[in-house]
C-alpha positions in Angstrom: -0.1 0.3 -0.1 0.9 3.7 -0.6 -0.8 6.3 1.9 -0.4 9.8 1.1 -1.6 12.7 3.4 -1.7 16.2 1.7 -3.0 18.8 4.0 -4.6 16.4 6.6 -6.5 14.5 3.9 -5.7 10.7 3.3 -5.5 8.9 -0.1 -4.3 5.1 -0.2 -3.4 3.4 -3.4 -1.9 -0.2 -4.1 1.8 0.5 -4.8 1.8 -0.5 -8.4 2.2 1.4 -11.4 -0.1 0.3 -14.0 2.2 0.7 -16.7 4.4 -2.1 -16.0 3.4 -3.3 -12.5 6.7 -2.3 -10.3 6.2 -0.3 -7.2 6.3 3.4 -7.6 8.8 3.5 -4.9 11.5 1.2 -6.1 13.9 4.2 -5.2 13.3 5.7 -1.7 12.4 9.2 -1.3 11.5 10.1 -5.1 7.9 9.2 -5.1 6.5 12.8 -4.6 7.2 15.4 -7.2 9.2 18.5 -6.4 6.0 20.6 -6.2 4.4 17.9 -4.0 1.2 17.5 -6.1 1.9 14.3 -7.8 3.0 10.9 -7.1 6.0 10.0 -9.7 6.7 6.4 -10.7 10.6 5.9 -10.1 10.7 3.3 -12.7 9.2 5.4 -15.6 8.7 8.8 -14.5 4.6 8.4 -14.8 3.1 11.1 -12.9 -0.3 10.5 -11.2 -2.6 13.2 -9.0 -2.5 12.5 -5.4 -6.2 13.2 -5.0 -7.6 10.5 -7.4 -4.4 8.7 -8.8 -4.9 9.6 -12.2 -2.2 9.3 -14.5 -1.4 12.8 -15.9 1.9 11.9 -17.9 4.5 9.3 -18.7 4.0 5.9 -20.5 0.6 5.2 -18.6 -1.1 8.4 -19.6 -4.7 8.3 -18.9 -4.6 5.1 -16.7 -5.0 5.5 -12.9 -3.6 3.9 -9.7 -5.7 1.6 -8.1 -7.5 3.2 -4.9 -7.9 1.6 -1.8 -11.3 2.4 0.5 -9.9 3.7 3.6 -11.9 5.1 6.7 -11.0 6.7 9.8 -11.9 5.1 12.9 -11.0 7.2 16.1 -7.2 7.9 15.4 -6.8 4.7 13.5 -7.1 4.3 9.6 -8.6 1.1 8.5 -8.3 -0.2 5.1 -10.7 -2.7 3.2 -9.4 -5.9 2.1 -9.7 -5.3 -1.7 -9.1 -2.2 -4.0 -11.8 -0.2 -5.4 -12.7 -1.2 -9.0 -11.2 1.1 -11.5 -14.6 2.3 -12.4 -15.1 4.2 -9.4 -12.1 6.2 -10.1 -12.1 9.6 -11.6 -10.7 9.6 -15.1 -11.0 13.6 -15.9 -10.2 17.1 -14.4 
């Protein structure tokens, strides 16, 4: 899993690039873009919006990361066992 917390919000994704299935963070500390607005695949440089996992550039342009269902229970975060279906993810701005 990959969990990102920008501005107090929480987003969770399967840590697998849709291009070739490699983890986004194959090299530590290189997963978030310099402007801190996108996730970056270390293998091929694909860029994904943090808020919905949509690929905005690179070899998987137009595809998305697989989002995980996440809930807050008090101070804990609880994840679903299965990823959300790809059809539930946003595909546009």
